[in-house]
A tleap script that builds the chain and sets N, CA, C and O, in Angstrom:
source leaprc.protein.ff14SB
mol = sequence {
  NMET HIE ILE ASN PRO ALA ALA THR GLY ALA
  PRO ALA ALA LEU ARG GLY ALA ALA ARG GLN
  GLN ARG ASP ASP SER LEU GLY GLN ALA ARG
  VAL GLN GLN ARG THR ASP VAL VAL SER VAL
  ARG GLU LEU THR LEU VAL ARG GLN GLY ARG
  LEU CSER
}
set mol.1.N position { 159.326 94.787 112.658 }
set mol.1.CA position { 158.419 93.728 112.706 }
set mol.1.C position { 158.773 92.560 112.127 }
set mol.1.O position { 159.200 92.594 110.973 }
set mol.2.N position { 158.669 91.427 112.760 }
set mol.2.CA position { 159.016 90.052 112.316 }
set mol.2.C position { 157.770 89.405 111.592 }
set mol.2.O position { 156.676 89.230 112.128 }
set mol.3.N position { 158.133 89.043 110.167 }
set mol.3.CA position { 157.118 88.329 109.611 }
set mol.3.C position { 157.289 86.833 109.403 }
set mol.3.O position { 158.277 86.409 108.804 }
set mol.4.N position { 156.335 86.008 109.889 }
set mol.4.CA position { 156.593 84.608 109.702 }
set mol.4.C position { 156.324 84.088 108.432 }
set mol.4.O position { 155.159 84.092 108.034 }
set mol.5.N position { 157.403 83.550 107.596 }
set mol.5.CA position { 157.052 83.271 106.121 }
set mol.5.C position { 156.193 82.412 105.922 }
set mol.5.O position { 155.603 82.470 104.843 }
set mol.6.N position { 155.846 81.365 106.856 }
set mol.6.CA position { 154.917 80.313 106.742 }
set mol.6.C position { 153.475 81.006 106.601 }
set mol.6.O position { 152.545 80.521 105.957 }
set mol.7.N position { 153.437 82.250 107.322 }
set mol.7.CA position { 152.149 82.877 107.335 }
set mol.7.C position { 151.611 83.818 106.134 }
set mol.7.O position { 150.445 84.178 105.972 }
set mol.8.N position { 152.754 84.140 105.314 }
set mol.8.CA position { 152.626 84.974 104.181 }
set mol.8.C position { 152.081 84.353 103.009 }
set mol.8.O position { 151.624 85.026 102.085 }
set mol.9.N position { 152.108 83.081 103.006 }
set mol.9.CA position { 151.649 82.349 101.662 }
set mol.9.C position { 152.861 82.088 100.737 }
set mol.9.O position { 152.672 81.527 99.658 }
set mol.10.N position { 153.994 82.443 101.088 }
set mol.10.CA position { 155.250 82.346 100.289 }
set mol.10.C position { 156.207 81.600 100.960 }
set mol.10.O position { 157.368 82.007 100.975 }
set mol.11.N position { 155.849 80.409 101.603 }
set mol.11.CA position { 157.001 79.697 102.247 }
set mol.11.C position { 157.776 78.795 101.267 }
set mol.11.O position { 158.934 78.462 101.520 }
set mol.12.N position { 157.064 78.354 100.020 }
set mol.12.CA position { 157.885 77.535 99.127 }
set mol.12.C position { 159.139 78.148 98.616 }
set mol.12.O position { 160.161 77.464 98.666 }
set mol.13.N position { 159.190 79.378 98.120 }
set mol.13.CA position { 160.082 80.260 97.426 }
set mol.13.C position { 161.310 80.297 98.652 }
set mol.13.O position { 162.484 80.029 98.394 }
set mol.14.N position { 160.901 80.617 99.805 }
set mol.14.CA position { 161.824 80.757 100.908 }
set mol.14.C position { 162.425 79.457 101.334 }
set mol.14.O position { 163.605 79.355 101.672 }
set mol.15.N position { 161.573 78.465 101.305 }
set mol.15.CA position { 162.242 77.159 101.537 }
set mol.15.C position { 163.052 76.884 100.546 }
set mol.15.O position { 164.184 76.533 100.879 }
set mol.16.N position { 162.792 76.942 99.334 }
set mol.16.CA position { 163.680 76.786 98.127 }
set mol.16.C position { 165.162 77.442 98.362 }
set mol.16.O position { 166.244 76.866 98.242 }
set mol.17.N position { 164.919 78.802 98.731 }
set mol.17.CA position { 166.137 79.387 98.741 }
set mol.17.C position { 167.100 78.978 100.115 }
set mol.17.O position { 168.327 79.075 100.137 }
set mol.18.N position { 166.363 78.570 101.084 }
set mol.18.CA position { 167.081 78.064 102.251 }
set mol.18.C position { 167.788 76.654 101.844 }
set mol.18.O position { 168.891 76.332 102.285 }
set mol.19.N position { 167.047 75.874 100.978 }
set mol.19.CA position { 167.656 74.682 100.611 }
set mol.19.C position { 168.958 74.857 99.622 }
set mol.19.O position { 169.951 74.133 99.693 }
set mol.20.N position { 168.807 75.845 98.770 }
set mol.20.CA position { 169.704 76.238 97.858 }
set mol.20.C position { 170.978 76.812 98.539 }
set mol.20.O position { 172.104 76.555 98.112 }
set mol.21.N position { 170.735 77.629 99.656 }
set mol.21.CA position { 171.873 78.027 100.490 }
set mol.21.C position { 172.500 76.929 101.266 }
set mol.21.O position { 173.697 77.007 101.541 }
set mol.22.N position { 171.785 75.907 101.642 }
set mol.22.CA position { 172.373 74.913 102.419 }
set mol.22.C position { 173.190 74.013 101.362 }
set mol.22.O position { 174.290 73.567 101.689 }
set mol.23.N position { 172.662 73.761 100.138 }
set mol.23.CA position { 173.518 73.012 99.205 }
set mol.23.C position { 174.808 73.734 98.934 }
set mol.23.O position { 175.887 73.142 98.911 }
set mol.24.N position { 174.671 75.055 98.726 }
set mol.24.CA position { 175.902 75.698 98.284 }
set mol.24.C position { 176.863 75.506 99.542 }
set mol.24.O position { 178.036 75.185 99.348 }
set mol.25.N position { 176.327 75.720 100.947 }
set mol.25.CA position { 177.360 75.485 102.118 }
set mol.25.C position { 177.975 74.189 101.971 }
set mol.25.O position { 179.189 74.050 102.120 }
set mol.26.N position { 177.121 73.127 101.656 }
set mol.26.CA position { 177.685 71.659 101.490 }
set mol.26.C position { 178.750 71.717 100.406 }
set mol.26.O position { 179.785 71.083 100.605 }
set mol.27.N position { 178.604 72.432 99.244 }
set mol.27.CA position { 179.514 72.378 98.262 }
set mol.27.C position { 180.722 72.994 98.677 }
set mol.27.O position { 181.814 72.527 98.350 }
set mol.28.N position { 180.587 74.134 99.461 }
set mol.28.CA position { 181.698 74.961 99.890 }
set mol.28.C position { 182.577 74.026 100.843 }
set mol.28.O position { 183.803 73.977 100.742 }
set mol.29.N position { 181.908 73.354 101.695 }
set mol.29.CA position { 182.474 72.364 102.606 }
set mol.29.C position { 183.405 71.470 101.905 }
set mol.29.O position { 184.608 71.393 102.153 }
set mol.30.N position { 182.755 70.782 100.994 }
set mol.30.CA position { 183.392 69.628 100.066 }
set mol.30.C position { 184.683 70.348 99.501 }
set mol.30.O position { 185.753 69.786 99.733 }
set mol.31.N position { 184.698 71.395 98.866 }
set mol.31.CA position { 185.743 72.142 98.209 }
set mol.31.C position { 186.896 72.455 99.416 }
set mol.31.O position { 188.088 72.189 99.256 }
set mol.32.N position { 186.428 72.972 100.462 }
set mol.32.CA position { 187.345 73.156 101.544 }
set mol.32.C position { 188.138 71.857 101.940 }
set mol.32.O position { 189.359 71.835 102.093 }
set mol.33.N position { 187.279 70.753 102.091 }
set mol.33.CA position { 188.028 69.621 102.494 }
set mol.33.C position { 188.985 69.083 101.352 }
set mol.33.O position { 189.968 68.405 101.651 }
set mol.34.N position { 188.736 69.342 100.271 }
set mol.34.CA position { 189.608 69.022 99.062 }
set mol.34.C position { 190.799 69.818 99.360 }
set mol.34.O position { 191.921 69.333 99.506 }
set mol.35.N position { 190.523 71.003 99.441 }
set mol.35.CA position { 191.666 72.074 99.600 }
set mol.35.C position { 192.755 71.632 100.887 }
set mol.35.O position { 193.979 71.739 100.823 }
set mol.36.N position { 192.024 71.147 101.978 }
set mol.36.CA position { 192.738 70.739 103.019 }
set mol.36.C position { 193.734 69.733 102.801 }
set mol.36.O position { 194.906 69.802 103.172 }
set mol.37.N position { 193.167 68.745 102.142 }
set mol.37.CA position { 193.981 67.476 101.653 }
set mol.37.C position { 195.058 67.871 100.814 }
set mol.37.O position { 196.120 67.269 100.975 }
set mol.38.N position { 194.999 68.761 99.951 }
set mol.38.CA position { 196.181 69.125 99.105 }
set mol.38.C position { 196.937 69.944 100.067 }
set mol.38.O position { 198.133 69.665 99.984 }
set mol.39.N position { 196.698 70.830 100.930 }
set mol.39.CA position { 197.452 71.474 101.659 }
set mol.39.C position { 198.396 70.551 102.550 }
set mol.39.O position { 199.587 70.818 102.706 }
set mol.40.N position { 197.802 69.496 103.097 }
set mol.40.CA position { 198.495 68.563 103.730 }
set mol.40.C position { 199.573 67.899 102.843 }
set mol.40.O position { 200.710 67.750 103.292 }
set mol.41.N position { 199.285 67.541 101.740 }
set mol.41.CA position { 200.275 67.038 100.568 }
set mol.41.C position { 201.448 67.952 100.394 }
set mol.41.O position { 202.631 67.612 100.353 }
set mol.42.N position { 200.927 69.224 100.291 }
set mol.42.CA position { 202.012 70.275 100.150 }
set mol.42.C position { 202.875 70.376 101.258 }
set mol.42.O position { 204.092 70.455 101.093 }
set mol.43.N position { 202.338 70.382 102.407 }
set mol.43.CA position { 203.076 70.453 103.549 }
set mol.43.C position { 204.166 69.252 103.683 }
set mol.43.O position { 205.298 69.422 104.134 }
set mol.44.N position { 203.687 68.105 103.256 }
set mol.44.CA position { 204.658 66.949 103.390 }
set mol.44.C position { 205.698 67.094 102.446 }
set mol.44.O position { 206.805 66.639 102.733 }
set mol.45.N position { 205.497 67.707 101.265 }
set mol.45.CA position { 206.472 67.892 100.360 }
set mol.45.C position { 207.370 68.802 100.703 }
set mol.45.O position { 208.566 68.596 100.499 }
set mol.46.N position { 206.899 69.984 101.297 }
set mol.46.CA position { 207.737 71.147 101.835 }
set mol.46.C position { 208.801 70.526 102.791 }
set mol.46.O position { 210.001 70.783 102.699 }
set mol.47.N position { 208.190 69.583 103.832 }
set mol.47.CA position { 209.051 69.002 104.778 }
set mol.47.C position { 209.973 68.006 104.257 }
set mol.47.O position { 210.897 67.656 104.990 }
set mol.48.N position { 209.865 67.533 103.174 }
set mol.48.CA position { 210.799 66.649 102.509 }
set mol.48.C position { 211.750 67.285 101.484 }
set mol.48.O position { 212.542 66.683 100.758 }
set mol.49.N position { 211.519 68.688 101.556 }
set mol.49.CA position { 212.492 69.568 100.675 }
set mol.49.C position { 212.155 69.518 99.181 }
set mol.49.O position { 213.007 70.027 98.454 }
set mol.50.N position { 211.221 69.071 98.668 }
set mol.50.CA position { 210.888 68.941 97.287 }
set mol.50.C position { 210.116 70.209 96.905 }
set mol.50.O position { 210.185 70.497 95.710 }
set mol.51.N position { 209.424 70.988 97.658 }
set mol.51.CA position { 208.686 72.088 97.305 }
set mol.51.C position { 209.120 73.287 98.159 }
set mol.51.O position { 209.143 73.103 99.376 }
set mol.52.N position { 209.479 74.540 97.660 }
set mol.52.CA position { 209.803 75.528 98.576 }
set mol.52.C position { 208.924 76.664 98.590 }
set mol.52.O position { 209.129 77.594 99.370 }
savepdb mol mol.pdb
quit
């Protein structure tokens, strides 16, 4: 049985949880982006033979 959260009288907590989850996802995406930049830099160094 599917319960509509808006109809149960407890939507605020669920909305808060959803917002927190979204913020966490954005944080993860930012960290991933930074990691990608570092990886590109490392790849460049590997190509230049400075890093093995």
